[in-house]
N, C-alpha and C positions, 0 to 999 in steps of 0.2 A: 276980350270972350267973354258970351254971353252966357248966362249959367246952362243953357243949352245948350251952349255947343263945349263949355266944362264936362257935362254931363253926358255928352255923347263921344268923348275922348276919354274920358275915363272908361264908359265904357268897353269903348272902342282897344283901349290897352288891358284890360281885364279879360277879353275874350281873346288874343292873340298870346296874352300867356299864360291863360290855360290852353288852351288849342299845343302851345309848347310844352306844356309841363306835359300830357297828357303823349303828346308825341314821342314827348324822352322816353314816359314808363313801357310806351309800346315798344320802341327800337330796344331797351334793354330786357322785359320779357317775352318778349316775343315768338315764339318757340321757331316760326318757319322766317328764311331768309326771307320771304315773301310777304310776309309782316312786315319783317325788320326797315326792307324798303318802301313800303307805301309809306312806312310811318315818316321813313326818312324825306322822304319829299312831300309829304305834308308836311313838315316841319320845314323844309328849304321854302316852301309856297309862304308856309305863315312868316319868316322869314324877308322877302319879297315884299308879302301885303304892309309887315312893321314899315318897312324902309319907305314906302309908297305913302304909308299916311304921315311920316316924319315930312316928307316932301311939301305932302298937302298944307299940314299944321305950319309949316316953316318957310313955303311959301318961297320953296328951292329948285332943279332940277339938278343936283349935282349925283344925286344916287343910284339918276339910271345906267349908267358903268356898273356898278355894285349888282342893279338886278338884274343884267344882261347876263353879266358874270353866274352869279348861284341857278340862272334859270339855265344856263348852259352847260352847268355844272349836275343840275339837274336831268336833267334831257339824257349826258354820257353816263350816268351812273344807272338810270333807268337800263337803256341800252347794253348796256354789258351787264347788269345781272342776267337782263332776258336771252340775252345768248349762252 
């Protein structure tokens, strides 16, 4: 892995960690259910991106079923709250 690749990985992990942390804070503090739902969608999207990043770095496709399940959960949760 080159130095530039290593820096890109560190930046990506830091960004995903920050996004997840801020989403959890919004889920805990959010005054309305809509704030909490948007934050949970952001958290699940961040998790999907993290799994995708892992798949790119390790050169495998084992995480695709997990990504599909997380995306389905996010969609169904949004539909339930919207009703």
